[in-house]
N, CA, C, O and the ligand as a Tripos MOL2 file, in Angstrom:
@<TRIPOS>MOLECULE
protein
  285   283    72     0     0
PROTEIN
NO_CHARGES

@<TRIPOS>ATOM
      1 N           3.1380   11.1350  -14.4690 N.3       1 MET1
      2 CA          3.5540    9.8120  -13.9620 C.3       1 MET1
      3 C           4.8190    9.9600  -13.1210 C.2       1 MET1
      4 O           5.8570   10.4170  -13.6000 O.2       1 MET1
      5 N           4.7060    9.5720  -11.8890 N.am      2 SER2
      6 CA          5.8490    9.7160  -10.9900 C.3       2 SER2
      7 C           6.8090    8.5450  -11.1400 C.2       2 SER2
      8 O           6.3980    7.4220  -11.4310 O.2       2 SER2
      9 N           8.0530    8.8140  -10.9440 N.am      3 GLN3
     10 CA          9.0560    7.7720  -11.0600 C.3       3 GLN3
     11 C           9.3300    7.1540   -9.6900 C.2       3 GLN3
     12 O           9.5710    7.8500   -8.7040 O.2       3 GLN3
     13 N           9.2860    5.8470   -9.6670 N.am      4 ILE4
     14 CA          9.5600    5.1430   -8.4280 C.3       4 ILE4
     15 C          10.9170    4.4550   -8.5500 C.2       4 ILE4
     16 O          11.1630    3.7050   -9.4950 O.2       4 ILE4
     17 N          11.7760    4.7130   -7.6020 N.am      5 ILE5
     18 CA         13.1370    4.1850   -7.6790 C.3       5 ILE5
     19 C          13.1240    2.6600   -7.5330 C.2       5 ILE5
     20 O          13.7290    1.9470   -8.3330 O.2       5 ILE5
     21 N          12.4380    2.1770   -6.5160 N.am      6 GLU6
     22 CA         12.3750    0.7340   -6.3170 C.3       6 GLU6
     23 C          10.9220    0.2840   -6.2220 C.2       6 GLU6
     24 O          10.3590    0.1810   -5.1320 O.2       6 GLU6
     25 N          10.3380    0.0240   -7.3590 N.am      7 PRO7
     26 CA          8.9420   -0.4210   -7.3470 C.3       7 PRO7
     27 C           8.8270   -1.8170   -6.7520 C.2       7 PRO7
     28 O           9.6880   -2.6720   -6.9570 O.2       7 PRO7
     29 N           7.7790   -2.0210   -6.0330 N.am      8 PHE8
     30 CA          7.5600   -3.3430   -5.4670 C.3       8 PHE8
     31 C           6.0640   -3.5620   -5.3040 C.2       8 PHE8
     32 O           5.2680   -2.6230   -5.2700 O.2       8 PHE8
     33 N           5.7240   -4.8080   -5.2070 N.am      9 VAL9
     34 CA          4.3340   -5.1580   -4.9650 C.3       9 VAL9
     35 C           4.2800   -5.9940   -3.7050 C.2       9 VAL9
     36 O           4.9630   -7.0110   -3.5910 O.2       9 VAL9
     37 N           3.4800   -5.5660   -2.7780 N.am     10 GLY10
     38 CA          3.3700   -6.3060   -1.5370 C.3      10 GLY10
     39 C           3.3150   -5.3710   -0.3560 C.2      10 GLY10
     40 O           3.0970   -4.1660   -0.4870 O.2      10 GLY10
     41 N           3.5180   -5.9560    0.7810 N.am     11 LEU11
     42 CA          3.4400   -5.1880    2.0150 C.3      11 LEU11
     43 C           4.8300   -4.9790    2.5790 C.2      11 LEU11
     44 O           5.5800   -5.9300    2.8000 O.2      11 LEU11
     45 N           5.1550   -3.7370    2.8050 N.am     12 HIS12
     46 CA          6.4820   -3.4090    3.2970 C.3      12 HIS12
     47 C           6.3360   -2.6360    4.5950 C.2      12 HIS12
     48 O           5.8490   -1.5060    4.6070 O.2      12 HIS12
     49 N           6.7570   -3.2500    5.6790 N.am     13 VAL13
     50 CA          6.5960   -2.6270    6.9870 C.3      13 VAL13
     51 C           7.9560   -2.2470    7.5480 C.2      13 VAL13
     52 O           8.8930   -3.0460    7.5510 O.2      13 VAL13
     53 N           8.0420   -1.0180    8.0190 N.am     14 ILE14
     54 CA          9.2720   -0.5740    8.6570 C.3      14 ILE14
     55 C           8.9770   -0.3780   10.1350 C.2      14 ILE14
     56 O           8.3220    0.5860   10.5330 O.2      14 ILE14
     57 N           9.4670   -1.3010   10.9320 N.am     15 ALA15
     58 CA          9.2210   -1.2250   12.3690 C.3      15 ALA15
     59 C          10.5510   -1.2810   13.1050 C.2      15 ALA15
     60 O          11.1170   -2.3570   13.2980 O.2      15 ALA15
     61 N          11.0430   -0.1310   13.5100 N.am     16 PRO16
     62 CA         12.3140   -0.0610   14.2390 C.3      16 PRO16
     63 C          12.2410   -0.8440   15.5390 C.2      16 PRO16
     64 O          11.1900   -0.9080   16.1760 O.2      16 PRO16
     65 N          13.3520   -1.4350   15.9290 N.am     17 PRO17
     66 CA         13.3840   -2.2160   17.1700 C.3      17 PRO17
     67 C          13.0630   -1.3670   18.3950 C.2      17 PRO17
     68 O          12.5580   -1.8680   19.4000 O.2      17 PRO17
     69 N          13.3590   -0.1000   18.2960 N.am     18 ASP18
     70 CA         13.0460    0.7930   19.3980 C.3      18 ASP18
     71 C          11.5380    1.0240   19.4390 C.2      18 ASP18
     72 O          10.9680    1.5430   18.4800 O.2      18 ASP18
     73 N          10.9080    0.6570   20.5040 N.am     19 TRP19
     74 CA          9.4450    0.7420   20.5840 C.3      19 TRP19
     75 C           8.9530    2.1800   20.5520 C.2      19 TRP19
     76 O           7.7870    2.4400   20.2570 O.2      19 TRP19
     77 N           9.8400    3.1010   20.8550 N.am     20 ARG20
     78 CA          9.4380    4.4990   20.8280 C.3      20 ARG20
     79 C           9.4130    5.0520   19.4140 C.2      20 ARG20
     80 O           8.7610    6.0590   19.1340 O.2      20 ARG20
     81 N          10.1390    4.3710   18.5230 N.am     21 ALA21
     82 CA         10.1640    4.8270   17.1380 C.3      21 ALA21
     83 C           8.8090    4.5710   16.4840 C.2      21 ALA21
     84 O           8.1070    3.6180   16.8220 O.2      21 ALA21
     85 N           8.4660    5.4270   15.5580 N.am     22 ILE22
     86 CA          7.1740    5.3070   14.8990 C.3      22 ILE22
     87 C           7.3100    4.3940   13.6810 C.2      22 ILE22
     88 O           8.0670    4.6850   12.7560 O.2      22 ILE22
     89 N           6.5740    3.2980   13.6940 N.am     23 PRO23
     90 CA          6.6260    2.3970   12.5440 C.3      23 PRO23
     91 C           5.8540    2.9740   11.3620 C.2      23 PRO23
     92 O           4.9720    3.8160   11.5260 O.2      23 PRO23
     93 N           6.2020    2.5080   10.1890 N.am     24 SER24
     94 CA          5.4650    2.9210    9.0040 C.3      24 SER24
     95 C           5.3520    1.7340    8.0710 C.2      24 SER24
     96 O           6.1400    0.7910    8.1540 O.2      24 SER24
     97 N           4.3840    1.7800    7.1950 N.am     25 ALA25
     98 CA          4.1680    0.6660    6.2840 C.3      25 ALA25
     99 C           3.6650    1.1710    4.9480 C.2      25 ALA25
    100 O           2.9510    2.1710    4.8630 O.2      25 ALA25
    101 N           4.0550    0.4570    3.9120 N.am     26 THR26
    102 CA          3.5710    0.7640    2.5760 C.3      26 THR26
    103 C           3.0290   -0.5210    1.9660 C.2      26 THR26
    104 O           3.6880   -1.5600    1.9850 O.2      26 THR26
    105 N           1.8480   -0.4350    1.4380 N.am     27 ALA27
    106 CA          1.2280   -1.5930    0.7960 C.3      27 ALA27
    107 C           0.9200   -1.2530   -0.6470 C.2      27 ALA27
    108 O           0.2070   -0.2940   -0.9410 O.2      27 ALA27
    109 N           1.4740   -2.0610   -1.5440 N.am     28 VAL28
    110 CA          1.2200   -1.8550   -2.9660 C.3      28 VAL28
    111 C           0.6740   -3.1450   -3.5470 C.2      28 VAL28
    112 O           1.2970   -4.2010   -3.4430 O.2      28 VAL28
    113 N          -0.4850   -3.0490   -4.1550 N.am     29 CYS29
    114 CA         -1.1140   -4.2270   -4.7250 C.3      29 CYS29
    115 C          -0.8180   -4.3070   -6.2190 C.2      29 CYS29
    116 O          -0.4200   -3.3250   -6.8450 O.2      29 CYS29
    117 N          -1.0190   -5.4860   -6.7680 N.am     30 ARG30
    118 CA         -0.7740   -5.6870   -8.1950 C.3      30 ARG30
    119 C          -1.7460   -4.8990   -9.0540 C.2      30 ARG30
    120 O          -1.4940   -4.6690  -10.2370 O.2      30 ARG30
    121 N          -2.8560   -4.4860   -8.4600 N.am     31 CYS31
    122 CA         -3.8380   -3.7130   -9.2040 C.3      31 CYS31
    123 C          -3.4510   -2.2450   -9.2690 C.2      31 CYS31
    124 O          -4.0740   -1.4560   -9.9800 O.2      31 CYS31
    125 N          -2.4180   -1.8900   -8.5190 N.am     32 GLY32
    126 CA         -1.9800   -0.5110   -8.5520 C.3      32 GLY32
    127 C          -2.3950    0.2550   -7.3180 C.2      32 GLY32
    128 O          -1.9920    1.4030   -7.1300 O.2      32 GLY32
    129 N          -3.2020   -0.3720   -6.4720 N.am     33 ARG33
    130 CA         -3.6210    0.2620   -5.2330 C.3      33 ARG33
    131 C          -2.4090    0.4610   -4.3300 C.2      33 ARG33
    132 O          -1.6490   -0.4780   -4.0930 O.2      33 ARG33
    133 N          -2.2310    1.6390   -3.8420 N.am     34 SER34
    134 CA         -1.0790    1.9480   -3.0170 C.3      34 SER34
    135 C          -1.5140    2.6910   -1.7760 C.2      34 SER34
    136 O          -2.2580    3.6690   -1.8450 O.2      34 SER34
    137 N          -1.0390    2.2110   -0.6350 N.am     35 ARG35
    138 CA         -1.3940    2.8580    0.6180 C.3      35 ARG35
    139 C          -0.1500    3.0100    1.4770 C.2      35 ARG35
    140 O           0.7440    2.1640    1.4520 O.2      35 ARG35
    141 N          -0.1020    4.0850    2.2290 N.am     36 HIS36
    142 CA          1.0030    4.2870    3.1440 C.3      36 HIS36
    143 C           0.4510    4.6910    4.4990 C.2      36 HIS36
    144 O          -0.4770    5.4950    4.5910 O.2      36 HIS36
    145 N           1.0190    4.1370    5.5270 N.am     37 ALA37
    146 CA          0.5430    4.4560    6.8660 C.3      37 ALA37
    147 C           1.7380    4.7060    7.7670 C.2      37 ALA37
    148 O           2.8070    4.1220    7.5870 O.2      37 ALA37
    149 N           1.5390    5.5770    8.7340 N.am     38 ARG38
    150 CA          2.5950    5.8890    9.6830 C.3      38 ARG38
    151 C           1.9720    5.9390   11.0720 C.2      38 ARG38
    152 O           0.9710    6.6170   11.3020 O.2      38 ARG38
    153 N           2.5780    5.2220   11.9660 N.am     39 GLY39
    154 CA          2.0200    5.1520   13.3170 C.3      39 GLY39
    155 C           1.5610    3.7340   13.6030 C.2      39 GLY39
    156 O           1.0710    3.0300   12.7210 O.2      39 GLY39
    157 N           1.7290    3.3340   14.8500 N.am     40 ARG40
    158 CA          1.4660    1.9500   15.2340 C.3      40 ARG40
    159 C           0.0400    1.5150   14.8550 C.2      40 ARG40
    160 O          -0.1470    0.4810   14.2150 O.2      40 ARG40
    161 N          -0.9340    2.2920   15.2440 N.am     41 GLU41
    162 CA         -2.3140    1.9130   15.0070 C.3      41 GLU41
    163 C          -2.6450    1.9590   13.5200 C.2      41 GLU41
    164 O          -3.3330    1.0770   13.0050 O.2      41 GLU41
    165 N          -2.1610    2.9770   12.8400 N.am     42 ARG42
    166 CA         -2.4630    3.1180   11.4120 C.3      42 ARG42
    167 C          -1.8400    1.9970   10.6070 C.2      42 ARG42
    168 O          -2.4250    1.5130    9.6380 O.2      42 ARG42
    169 N          -0.6390    1.5860   11.0190 N.am     43 VAL43
    170 CA          0.0240    0.4810   10.3260 C.3      43 VAL43
    171 C          -0.7880   -0.7940   10.4950 C.2      43 VAL43
    172 O          -0.9520   -1.5640    9.5490 O.2      43 VAL43
    173 N          -1.2910   -1.0110   11.6890 N.am     44 ARG44
    174 CA         -2.0890   -2.1960   11.9620 C.3      44 ARG44
    175 C          -3.3510   -2.1980   11.0880 C.2      44 ARG44
    176 O          -3.7340   -3.2270   10.5310 O.2      44 ARG44
    177 N          -3.9750   -1.0480   10.9820 N.am     45 VAL45
    178 CA         -5.1810   -0.9330   10.1640 C.3      45 VAL45
    179 C          -4.8440   -1.1540    8.6910 C.2      45 VAL45
    180 O          -5.5880   -1.8110    7.9630 O.2      45 VAL45
    181 N          -3.7310   -0.6050    8.2720 N.am     46 LEU46
    182 CA         -3.3240   -0.7500    6.8770 C.3      46 LEU46
    183 C          -3.0940   -2.2120    6.5260 C.2      46 LEU46
    184 O          -3.4950   -2.6770    5.4590 O.2      46 LEU46
    185 N          -2.4470   -2.9250    7.4280 N.am     47 ILE47
    186 CA         -2.1720   -4.3430    7.1850 C.3      47 ILE47
    187 C          -3.4780   -5.1250    7.0670 C.2      47 ILE47
    188 O          -3.6280   -5.9780    6.1930 O.2      47 ILE47
    189 N          -4.4030   -4.8270    7.9440 N.am     48 GLU48
    190 CA         -5.6910   -5.5120    7.8980 C.3      48 GLU48
    191 C          -6.4440   -5.1820    6.6060 C.2      48 GLU48
    192 O          -7.0360   -6.0580    5.9760 O.2      48 GLU48
    193 N          -6.4110   -3.9250    6.2340 N.am     49 ALA49
    194 CA         -7.1090   -3.4960    5.0290 C.3      49 ALA49
    195 C          -6.4790   -4.1150    3.7930 C.2      49 ALA49
    196 O          -7.1770   -4.5310    2.8690 O.2      49 ALA49
    197 N          -5.1560   -4.1710    3.7860 N.am     50 TYR50
    198 CA         -4.4600   -4.7250    2.6320 C.3      50 TYR50
    199 C          -4.7220   -6.2250    2.5140 C.2      50 TYR50
    200 O          -4.9240   -6.7480    1.4180 O.2      50 TYR50
    201 N          -4.7150   -6.9040    3.6530 N.am     51 THR51
    202 CA         -4.9760   -8.3420    3.6480 C.3      51 THR51
    203 C          -6.3840   -8.6310    3.1350 C.2      51 THR51
    204 O          -6.6010   -9.5460    2.3400 O.2      51 THR51
    205 N          -7.3280   -7.8320    3.6090 N.am     52 ALA52
    206 CA         -8.7110   -8.0100    3.1790 C.3      52 ALA52
    207 C          -8.8520   -7.6850    1.6980 C.2      52 ALA52
    208 O          -9.6030   -8.3490    0.9830 O.2      52 ALA52
    209 N          -8.1450   -6.6850    1.2430 N.am     53 HIS53
    210 CA         -8.2400   -6.2740   -0.1610 C.3      53 HIS53
    211 C          -7.6840   -7.3530   -1.0760 C.2      53 HIS53
    212 O          -8.2550   -7.6300   -2.1310 O.2      53 HIS53
    213 N          -6.5840   -7.9590   -0.6820 N.am     54 ARG54
    214 CA         -5.9480   -8.9610   -1.5430 C.3      54 ARG54
    215 C          -6.8760  -10.1330   -1.8270 C.2      54 ARG54
    216 O          -6.8250  -10.7410   -2.8960 O.2      54 ARG54
    217 N          -7.7240  -10.4360   -0.8530 N.am     55 GLU55
    218 CA         -8.6260  -11.5790   -1.0100 C.3      55 GLU55
    219 C          -9.7110  -11.2990   -2.0420 C.2      55 GLU55
    220 O         -10.2660  -12.2160   -2.6480 O.2      55 GLU55
    221 N          -9.9960  -10.0360   -2.2270 N.am     56 THR56
    222 CA        -11.0680   -9.6780   -3.1530 C.3      56 THR56
    223 C         -10.5400   -8.9660   -4.3910 C.2      56 THR56
    224 O         -11.3070   -8.5850   -5.2750 O.2      56 THR56
    225 N          -9.2320   -8.7900   -4.4460 N.am     57 CYS57
    226 CA         -8.6570   -8.0310   -5.5490 C.3      57 CYS57
    227 C          -8.7890   -8.8030   -6.8480 C.2      57 CYS57
    228 O          -8.5300  -10.0050   -6.9080 O.2      57 CYS57
    229 N          -9.1960   -8.0920   -7.8800 N.am     58 THR58
    230 CA         -9.3410   -8.7170   -9.1910 C.3      58 THR58
    231 C          -8.1550   -8.4060  -10.0880 C.2      58 THR58
    232 O          -8.0800   -8.8850  -11.2190 O.2      58 THR58
    233 N          -7.2300   -7.6030   -9.5780 N.am     59 GLY59
    234 CA         -6.0790   -7.2230  -10.3870 C.3      59 GLY59
    235 C          -6.3600   -6.0150  -11.2500 C.2      59 GLY59
    236 O          -5.4850   -5.5310  -11.9680 O.2      59 GLY59
    237 N          -7.5800   -5.5350  -11.1770 N.am     60 GLN60
    238 CA         -7.9570   -4.3560  -11.9550 C.3      60 GLN60
    239 C          -7.8180   -3.1120  -11.0760 C.2      60 GLN60
    240 O          -7.9440   -3.1960   -9.8540 O.2      60 GLN60
    241 N          -7.5680   -1.9950  -11.6790 N.am     61 PRO61
    242 CA         -7.5060   -0.7470  -10.9080 C.3      61 PRO61
    243 C          -8.7850   -0.5480  -10.1250 C.2      61 PRO61
    244 O          -9.8790   -0.8280  -10.6150 O.2      61 PRO61
    245 N          -8.6360   -0.0560   -8.8910 N.am     62 GLU62
    246 CA         -9.7960    0.0730   -8.0240 C.3      62 GLU62
    247 C         -10.7410    1.1670   -8.5050 C.2      62 GLU62
    248 O         -11.9220    1.1710   -8.1590 O.2      62 GLU62
    249 N         -10.2160    2.0960   -9.3050 N.am     63 THR63
    250 CA        -11.0700    3.1330   -9.8620 C.3      63 THR63
    251 C         -11.3230    2.8390  -11.3330 C.2      63 THR63
    252 O         -10.4120    2.9710  -12.1500 O.2      63 THR63
    253 N         -12.5260    2.4500  -11.6800 N.am     64 PRO64
    254 CA        -12.8490    2.1100  -13.0690 C.3      64 PRO64
    255 C         -12.7000    3.2950  -14.0020 C.2      64 PRO64
    256 O         -12.4940    3.1290  -15.2050 O.2      64 PRO64
    257 N         -12.8020    4.4650  -13.4570 N.am     65 GLU65
    258 CA        -12.6830    5.6560  -14.2840 C.3      65 GLU65
    259 C         -11.2260    6.0700  -14.3980 C.2      65 GLU65
    260 O         -10.6710    6.7010  -13.4990 O.2      65 GLU65
    261 N         -10.6240    5.7100  -15.5030 N.am     66 THR66
    262 CA         -9.2260    6.0460  -15.7040 C.3      66 THR66
    263 C          -9.1410    7.3140  -16.5470 C.2      66 THR66
    264 O          -9.3610    7.3060  -17.7590 O.2      66 THR66
    265 N          -8.8200    8.3800  -15.8680 N.am     67 THR67
    266 CA         -8.8200    9.6700  -16.5660 C.3      67 THR67
    267 C          -7.4290   10.0470  -17.0380 C.2      67 THR67
    268 O          -7.2560   10.9370  -17.8710 O.2      67 THR67
    269 N          -6.4300    9.3450  -16.4850 N.am     68 ARG68
    270 CA         -5.0670    9.7320  -16.8350 C.3      68 ARG68
    271 C          -4.3920    8.7210  -17.7660 C.2      68 ARG68
    272 O          -3.2990    8.9740  -18.2740 O.2      68 ARG68
    273 N          -5.0400    7.5860  -17.9860 N.am     69 SER69
    274 CA         -4.3940    6.5330  -18.7620 C.3      69 SER69
    275 C          -4.4960    6.7880  -20.2600 C.2      69 SER69
    276 O          -3.8040    6.1430  -21.0480 O.2      69 SER69
    277 N          -5.3410    7.7100  -20.6510 N.am     70 ALA70
    278 CA         -5.5120    7.9960  -22.0690 C.3      70 ALA70
    279 C          -4.2220    8.5820  -22.6260 C.2      70 ALA70
    280 O          -3.6650    9.5360  -22.0830 O.2      70 ALA70
    281 N          -3.7750    8.0000  -23.6970 N.am     71 ALA71
    282 CA         -2.5150    8.4510  -24.2890 C.3      71 ALA71
    283 C          -2.7240    9.7540  -25.0540 C.2      71 ALA71
    284 O          -1.7760   10.2930  -25.6250 O.2      71 ALA71
    285 ZN         -5.5880   -4.9500   -5.5530 Zn       72 ZN72
@<TRIPOS>BOND
     1     1     2 1
     2     2     3 1
     3     3     4 2
     4     3     5 am
     5     5     6 1
     6     6     7 1
     7     7     8 2
     8     7     9 am
     9     9    10 1
    10    10    11 1
    11    11    12 2
    12    11    13 am
    13    13    14 1
    14    14    15 1
    15    15    16 2
    16    15    17 am
    17    17    18 1
    18    18    19 1
    19    19    20 2
    20    19    21 am
    21    21    22 1
    22    22    23 1
    23    23    24 2
    24    23    25 am
    25    25    26 1
    26    26    27 1
    27    27    28 2
    28    27    29 am
    29    29    30 1
    30    30    31 1
    31    31    32 2
    32    31    33 am
    33    33    34 1
    34    34    35 1
    35    35    36 2
    36    35    37 am
    37    37    38 1
    38    38    39 1
    39    39    40 2
    40    39    41 am
    41    41    42 1
    42    42    43 1
    43    43    44 2
    44    43    45 am
    45    45    46 1
    46    46    47 1
    47    47    48 2
    48    47    49 am
    49    49    50 1
    50    50    51 1
    51    51    52 2
    52    51    53 am
    53    53    54 1
    54    54    55 1
    55    55    56 2
    56    55    57 am
    57    57    58 1
    58    58    59 1
    59    59    60 2
    60    59    61 am
    61    61    62 1
    62    62    63 1
    63    63    64 2
    64    63    65 am
    65    65    66 1
    66    66    67 1
    67    67    68 2
    68    67    69 am
    69    69    70 1
    70    70    71 1
    71    71    72 2
    72    71    73 am
    73    73    74 1
    74    74    75 1
    75    75    76 2
    76    75    77 am
    77    77    78 1
    78    78    79 1
    79    79    80 2
    80    79    81 am
    81    81    82 1
    82    82    83 1
    83    83    84 2
    84    83    85 am
    85    85    86 1
    86    86    87 1
    87    87    88 2
    88    87    89 am
    89    89    90 1
    90    90    91 1
    91    91    92 2
    92    91    93 am
    93    93    94 1
    94    94    95 1
    95    95    96 2
    96    95    97 am
    97    97    98 1
    98    98    99 1
    99    99   100 2
   100    99   101 am
   101   101   102 1
   102   102   103 1
   103   103   104 2
   104   103   105 am
   105   105   106 1
   106   106   107 1
   107   107   108 2
   108   107   109 am
   109   109   110 1
   110   110   111 1
   111   111   112 2
   112   111   113 am
   113   113   114 1
   114   114   115 1
   115   115   116 2
   116   115   117 am
   117   117   118 1
   118   118   119 1
   119   119   120 2
   120   119   121 am
   121   121   122 1
   122   122   123 1
   123   123   124 2
   124   123   125 am
   125   125   126 1
   126   126   127 1
   127   127   128 2
   128   127   129 am
   129   129   130 1
   130   130   131 1
   131   131   132 2
   132   131   133 am
   133   133   134 1
   134   134   135 1
   135   135   136 2
   136   135   137 am
   137   137   138 1
   138   138   139 1
   139   139   140 2
   140   139   141 am
   141   141   142 1
   142   142   143 1
   143   143   144 2
   144   143   145 am
   145   145   146 1
   146   146   147 1
   147   147   148 2
   148   147   149 am
   149   149   150 1
   150   150   151 1
   151   151   152 2
   152   151   153 am
   153   153   154 1
   154   154   155 1
   155   155   156 2
   156   155   157 am
   157   157   158 1
   158   158   159 1
   159   159   160 2
   160   159   161 am
   161   161   162 1
   162   162   163 1
   163   163   164 2
   164   163   165 am
   165   165   166 1
   166   166   167 1
   167   167   168 2
   168   167   169 am
   169   169   170 1
   170   170   171 1
   171   171   172 2
   172   171   173 am
   173   173   174 1
   174   174   175 1
   175   175   176 2
   176   175   177 am
   177   177   178 1
   178   178   179 1
   179   179   180 2
   180   179   181 am
   181   181   182 1
   182   182   183 1
   183   183   184 2
   184   183   185 am
   185   185   186 1
   186   186   187 1
   187   187   188 2
   188   187   189 am
   189   189   190 1
   190   190   191 1
   191   191   192 2
   192   191   193 am
   193   193   194 1
   194   194   195 1
   195   195   196 2
   196   195   197 am
   197   197   198 1
   198   198   199 1
   199   199   200 2
   200   199   201 am
   201   201   202 1
   202   202   203 1
   203   203   204 2
   204   203   205 am
   205   205   206 1
   206   206   207 1
   207   207   208 2
   208   207   209 am
   209   209   210 1
   210   210   211 1
   211   211   212 2
   212   211   213 am
   213   213   214 1
   214   214   215 1
   215   215   216 2
   216   215   217 am
   217   217   218 1
   218   218   219 1
   219   219   220 2
   220   219   221 am
   221   221   222 1
   222   222   223 1
   223   223   224 2
   224   223   225 am
   225   225   226 1
   226   226   227 1
   227   227   228 2
   228   227   229 am
   229   229   230 1
   230   230   231 1
   231   231   232 2
   232   231   233 am
   233   233   234 1
   234   234   235 1
   235   235   236 2
   236   235   237 am
   237   237   238 1
   238   238   239 1
   239   239   240 2
   240   239   241 am
   241   241   242 1
   242   242   243 1
   243   243   244 2
   244   243   245 am
   245   245   246 1
   246   246   247 1
   247   247   248 2
   248   247   249 am
   249   249   250 1
   250   250   251 1
   251   251   252 2
   252   251   253 am
   253   253   254 1
   254   254   255 1
   255   255   256 2
   256   255   257 am
   257   257   258 1
   258   258   259 1
   259   259   260 2
   260   259   261 am
   261   261   262 1
   262   262   263 1
   263   263   264 2
   264   263   265 am
   265   265   266 1
   266   266   267 1
   267   267   268 2
   268   267   269 am
   269   269   270 1
   270   270   271 1
   271   271   272 2
   272   271   273 am
   273   273   274 1
   274   274   275 1
   275   275   276 2
   276   275   277 am
   277   277   278 1
   278   278   279 1
   279   279   280 2
   280   279   281 am
   281   281   282 1
   282   282   283 1
   283   283   284 2
@<TRIPOS>SUBSTRUCTURE
     1 MET1         2 RESIDUE 1 A MET
     2 SER2         6 RESIDUE 1 A SER
     3 GLN3        10 RESIDUE 1 A GLN
     4 ILE4        14 RESIDUE 1 A ILE
     5 ILE5        18 RESIDUE 1 A ILE
     6 GLU6        22 RESIDUE 1 A GLU
     7 PRO7        26 RESIDUE 1 A PRO
     8 PHE8        30 RESIDUE 1 A PHE
     9 VAL9        34 RESIDUE 1 A VAL
    10 GLY10       38 RESIDUE 1 A GLY
    11 LEU11       42 RESIDUE 1 A LEU
    12 HIS12       46 RESIDUE 1 A HIS
    13 VAL13       50 RESIDUE 1 A VAL
    14 ILE14       54 RESIDUE 1 A ILE
    15 ALA15       58 RESIDUE 1 A ALA
    16 PRO16       62 RESIDUE 1 A PRO
    17 PRO17       66 RESIDUE 1 A PRO
    18 ASP18       70 RESIDUE 1 A ASP
    19 TRP19       74 RESIDUE 1 A TRP
    20 ARG20       78 RESIDUE 1 A ARG
    21 ALA21       82 RESIDUE 1 A ALA
    22 ILE22       86 RESIDUE 1 A ILE
    23 PRO23       90 RESIDUE 1 A PRO
    24 SER24       94 RESIDUE 1 A SER
    25 ALA25       98 RESIDUE 1 A ALA
    26 THR26      102 RESIDUE 1 A THR
    27 ALA27      106 RESIDUE 1 A ALA
    28 VAL28      110 RESIDUE 1 A VAL
    29 CYS29      114 RESIDUE 1 A CYS
    30 ARG30      118 RESIDUE 1 A ARG
    31 CYS31      122 RESIDUE 1 A CYS
    32 GLY32      126 RESIDUE 1 A GLY
    33 ARG33      130 RESIDUE 1 A ARG
    34 SER34      134 RESIDUE 1 A SER
    35 ARG35      138 RESIDUE 1 A ARG
    36 HIS36      142 RESIDUE 1 A HIS
    37 ALA37      146 RESIDUE 1 A ALA
    38 ARG38      150 RESIDUE 1 A ARG
    39 GLY39      154 RESIDUE 1 A GLY
    40 ARG40      158 RESIDUE 1 A ARG
    41 GLU41      162 RESIDUE 1 A GLU
    42 ARG42      166 RESIDUE 1 A ARG
    43 VAL43      170 RESIDUE 1 A VAL
    44 ARG44      174 RESIDUE 1 A ARG
    45 VAL45      178 RESIDUE 1 A VAL
    46 LEU46      182 RESIDUE 1 A LEU
    47 ILE47      186 RESIDUE 1 A ILE
    48 GLU48      190 RESIDUE 1 A GLU
    49 ALA49      194 RESIDUE 1 A ALA
    50 TYR50      198 RESIDUE 1 A TYR
    51 THR51      202 RESIDUE 1 A THR
    52 ALA52      206 RESIDUE 1 A ALA
    53 HIS53      210 RESIDUE 1 A HIS
    54 ARG54      214 RESIDUE 1 A ARG
    55 GLU55      218 RESIDUE 1 A GLU
    56 THR56      222 RESIDUE 1 A THR
    57 CYS57      226 RESIDUE 1 A CYS
    58 THR58      230 RESIDUE 1 A THR
    59 GLY59      234 RESIDUE 1 A GLY
    60 GLN60      238 RESIDUE 1 A GLN
    61 PRO61      242 RESIDUE 1 A PRO
    62 GLU62      246 RESIDUE 1 A GLU
    63 THR63      250 RESIDUE 1 A THR
    64 PRO64      254 RESIDUE 1 A PRO
    65 GLU65      258 RESIDUE 1 A GLU
    66 THR66      262 RESIDUE 1 A THR
    67 THR67      266 RESIDUE 1 A THR
    68 ARG68      270 RESIDUE 1 A ARG
    69 SER69      274 RESIDUE 1 A SER
    70 ALA70      278 RESIDUE 1 A ALA
    71 ALA71      282 RESIDUE 1 A ALA
    72 ZN72       285 GROUP 0 **** ****
């Protein structure tokens, strides 16, 4: 289990004002789904995917097979 310094749920986009800078985005859902994208096009795709996912998200882990959760 990795330690996260500042856990958050939602969409976090880092887009520098300089258009030449490469934007990046991190999307974390309440179900535990986590995605990271870097690059203008990839960030755009990530945002669309995350938005679409939220509408259908049940709050359950996207992988029904939990192999690491066993204590
Ligand atoms: Zn979700």
